N, C-alpha and C positions, 0 to 999 in steps of 0.2 A: 339757420338758428331756430330751434324748436320752442314751442310754448307748452307749459305744463298747467293743466287744470286740476286742482286739488279739491277733492270732494270728501274724502275720508277725514273727518274732523272739521275744522273751520274752512269755509270755502274761500279759494284764492285762485288767481290766474298769475303765473309767473313766466317771465322771460329773461333768460340769462341769470336766473336766480333772484331776480327782483320782482316785487309784487307790482302788478299793473293796476290794481284796485286802490292802492293807498292814496294816490294823487289824483283820482278821478272823481268827479261829482257823482255820488251814488245815491239812488233812492231805493226804498225797500222794495217797492212794487217792481221796478225795473230789474233789480238783482234776482228777485223771486222768479220772475218770468224766465230769466236766463237759467236758473237752477232747475226750473221745471222742464225747460227744453233739453237741457243736458241729460236729465234723468230719462227722458223719452227720446233720446237721440235716435236717428235713423228710422224714425217713425213718422208717418204722416198724421198731423193733428188737426182736427176740426177746430175753428175759432171758438165754437160753443163749448167744446170739451175742455179747452184751456181756461175759458172764463169761469165755468162752473167749478172747476178744481181750485182755482186761485182765489175767486172773489164771491163764491156762492153766499157767504155769510155777511158780506159787506153791504153797505147802503148805496153802491154805485148805481146811478140811475140808468146808465146805458153801458152795459158791460162790453158790447161789441166795439163801441167807439172808444172806450177806455183801453181796450186790448190793442186796437190799431195805433193809438197814441203811444203806448208803452213799447210796442214793436218798433215804431219809428225812432223813439228815443234810444232804445237798446241798440239798434243798428247804428245810430249815430255815435253812441259811446264806443262800440266795437271798432268803428272806423277811427275814432280819435286815439284809441289805444294801439292802432296798427294791426288789428286782428282781422279786419274785413278787406277784401280786395286782393289784387295780385301782390305777391311778395317777390317776384322775379325768379321763381324757381321751377316754372313750367306751367302746364295747363291742367285742366280737370281738377283732381283732388288737391293739386298744389296751388290752386289759385288763391287761397287764403287760409287763415287758421280757423276762424268761426264766422259764420254768416247765417242769417235767417232768410229763408226763401219761401215765397208763397206761390204754390203751384196747384192749379185746378181746384181752388177752394181750400186747400190744406196748407198749414205752416210746417216747415221742415227745417231742422237745425243742420246746416251743412258743416261738417268737421273735416278740416284739411289734413293731409297726410302728416304734416309736421306739428300737428296739435296733439298732444299726448294726455289722456286721461288716466289719473291714477287708478280708478276702479277697473279699467280695462286691463291694465298690467297686473293688478291684483288678482283678477280672475284668470288671466293667462297663466300666472305663476302656479296658482292652485291647481289648475287643470293639468299642467305639466308635472307637477309634484305627485298628484294622485295617480298618474299613469306610470311614474317612475318608482313609487315607494316600495314595491315588492321586488322589482328586478334590479334597481339601482338605488339603494337607500341613501348613499352619500349625495347623489345629485338630487334626490327628492328633498333632503335636508336643506340644501342650498336654495331650492325653489320655494319651499315653505318659509324659509328665513326671509327671502326677498319679499314674499307676500306680506307676512305679518309686520315687516318693517314699514311697509307702505300705510299700514293702518294706524292713523294718528287720532282716532276717535270714531264716534258714530257718523254715519253717512249724513252729510250736511247738518252738522251738529248745532250749527247756529239757527236752524229752523226749529222752533219749539213746538208749535201746535197745528201744523198743517197736516191734514190726514193723507194727502197724496204721497207723502214722503215715508209714511210709517212701514208699509210693506217692503219697499226697497231697502230701507234702513235696516229692518230686521233680517232681511235675506243676507246683506253683507256682514252683519254682526254674526249670524249663524255660521257663515263660511269662515269668519275669523276664528271663532271658537273651535270649530271642527278642524281647521288647519293647525291650531296650537296643539290640540290633543294629539293629532297625528304626528306632528313634529316631536312632541315629547315622547311619544311611543318609540320613535326611531332613535332619538338621543338616549333614551333609557336603555335600549337594546345594545347601544354602542358603549354604554358606561359614561356617557359625557353629561354627568350630573351638574357640573358647574354651569354649563350652558343652559340647562333647564332652569336653574336658579336665576340666571341673568335674564332669560326671556320672561320668566314669571314676574319678576319684580317690575318689568315694564307693562306686561299685560294686565296686571291687577289694577292698574289705574283706569283701564277701560272696562274690565269685567270683574268686579270685586266678590261676586257671590257664586261664581261657577265652581261647584265642589270638585269636579274632576281636575281642575287646574291646581287646586290646593292640595289634592292628594298627590299629584306628581311632584309638586314643590316640596312637600313634607317628606316624601319618599326619597327625593334627591338629597335633602338635608341629612336624612338617616344614613344614606350611603356615604356621605361626606363626614359622618360622625359629628355633626353640629347639633348636638342634642338640645343644648339650651336655646339655640335659635329656633329649632323645631317646636320645643315646648312653648315658647313665647308666642309663636305664630298660631299654634293650635289653640291656645287660650283666647287669643285675639279673635280669630275668625269664628270659633264656636260661640264665643260670647256676643259678638256682633250679629251673627245670624239669628241667635235667640232673641236679642233685644230688638232687632228691626223686622224680623220675619216670623218670630215665635217658632223657629225650626231648631229642633234638638239635634245633637251629633248623630250621624248615621252609623250603622255598624261598621262601615269602611273606616270612617274617621276614629271610632272608638278603638278599632284594631291597630290603627297607626299610633294612637295614644299609648297603647300597651307596649308597643315596640319602642316608643320614645322613652317611656319609663324604664323598660328593661334595659335599654342601651345606656341610659344615664346611670343606672345603678351599677352596671358592669364596670364603670370607670372608677368606682370608689369602693373601698372596704367600709362596711357599716359596723357601727357598734350599737349596743342595745339602747343606750341613752339617746343617740342620734336618731335611731329609728322611732323611738317614742315621741321625740319632738317633731319629726317629720309627719307622723301620723296625725298629730293633734293640732298642728299650727293653723290650719285652715278652718278650724271650728271655733266659733265665738263662744260655744258651750252655753248659749242662752236659748231657753225654750226647747221645744221638740226638734228633732233633726229632719230636715227636708232633703231628699235625694232624688236622683233620677229613677225611672221605672225599673231599669235592669238591676241597679243596686238593691232597690227595694225587694225585688224577687229573691235575691240572694239572702237577705235578711229573713224574709218570710220562709224560705226553704230551711234555714238554720233553726228557726223557732219550730217549725213543723217536725224537724228531726228530734228536737228536745222533747216534744210532746210524747214521743215513744217511751221515754224513760220515766216521765213524771206526769202527774195530773196537770193539765194545761190551765195556766192562768193568763194565757195570751189570747187576744182578740183581734180579728180583722174587722175594721170598720169601713163602710162606704158612705161618703157624704155626697149628696146629690143636690145641685143648685136647681131650683124650680123657678120658672118665670111666671109672674102674674100678668094681668092685662096692661099694667103700666110699663113693664120692662120691655126692652126691644133693642135689636142690633147686636151684631158680633162684638163691637167695641164695648158695649155695656156688659155683655156676658164676660168678656176678658177681664174687665174692671172688677166684676163680682168675684171671678176666680181668684184674682190677686189679693182681694180682701179676705177671701176665705183662707188662703194660705197664711196670711198674717194672723187671723183668728186662731188657726190650728197651732201655729207656732207658740202663741201666748197662752192657749187653753190647755195644751197637752203638757206632759211632764218631759224632762230631759231625756229620759230613757225610751220615749215613744218616737215613732218614725211615721213620716207621711210623704206621699207623692201625688202627682197629677196623673189621673187615668185618661181623661179626655177634657174637652172644653168645659163640660158641666159637672165632672166628678172627680173627687179626691179619694184616695185610699189611705186609711190610717192603720197602724199596727200598735196595739196597746200591750205593754209587757207587765207582768206581775200585778194584775188588777182583779178585784173581786167582781163577780157578775152583778152584785147589787149596786156597784158603783157606775155601771154603764149608763143607767138612766140619767144620773146627775151629770155625767160627762157630756152626754148627748144634749141635755137641756142647756148647759153652759155654753157649748158651742152655738147652738141655735140662737140663744139670747144675744150673744156678742155679734153674731152674723147679722141678725135682724137690726141691732142698733146701728150697724154700719151702712147697710144697703137696703134694709126693709123699705124705706121711703121710695126706693127705685123699683119696687115691685118684685124683689127677689126674696126667696125663702130657702132653708136648707132642710132636707130630709136625711136621717141617719139611721143605718141599720148595722147590727153587729152579729158576728158569729165566732164561735170559739175556733182556735187553730188546732186541729187534730190530724194525725197522720192517716187515719182510716177514712177521712172525708175525701170526697172527689176533689182533686186539686183545683184551687181557684184559678191558678195560672196554668193553663193547659199548654 
């Protein structure tokens, strides 16, 4: 009867499907030592190396003595769980499931043949799948599926702040994402879109922000003609990525959005009234219009074309946030930029448009405005911005230029 050691997700040791850790007296230090030894399995470890990695930040007076004590307690616990010593199945590697051996000044974790680590099977499946994905896609799909099924979360997820685990954890997470992407590529080539959807819905719990996975998911939904689900997910993930990481939709995601919109429209016949309502329902019609940079470029190009036929009354403005000696930090700059957005919305007219160029600058497009009014507009924006964040050391500089077709393009 074999023993399973589960490290992907919360740590556990199981025999016959039952946890061996639930009914055993466990201490944090003892379990952390076991996890460290499992992570460095088949390696000879100096006592000093173990103590430095586990307890370098603690106030333990004698780390070497503490290590010997924890090793003794851990070996006793392994014995009580029936993991140490002979199990009646032979010699050598079959002499036990888990044991700690001290040889020539080194500690070694001895893992028996009937003790199975999920990470070893995880890597074995991935290695086999990588070798098969070009010559035998179906077999590769099975191997990748076997690997990602073993992934129940980050490596030793119950360890929060120990530096020794980070590199190993990141490696397994990278292998997991890479395997998912390769699996999705194979499933997409086979037209097995429903399986992509099913795998993604499980994977997103462990990796919510990997764009490539969301792209495969959205493309699978498009192939399945589930346009409403695709649109809902697109709005959710792009909104969340912007809120939590200030990341705007990439060109790839924008392209998928266009396909979602086109596919949804193809399912319905439109009438002029419905189109009008559809175009305006997301606009609260209060203040100036804020849009993303790509849409702003489109509006700018339209106004530039209009300037060919008539004398331009349209102006492009650049508002720059400057930092004084008091201001500081990216978070403060981000706060100032959000305040500037609010000021522009309230200070400009409904027919004006603005967007964010970078962390310190906003671009505004003023329509049907006299040149003499630009100074007043600039002063109004500066005054309101100063009232909100002037005490934080921020100021706003504003410059304007007319939009004319013969001028060198602002957006190259």
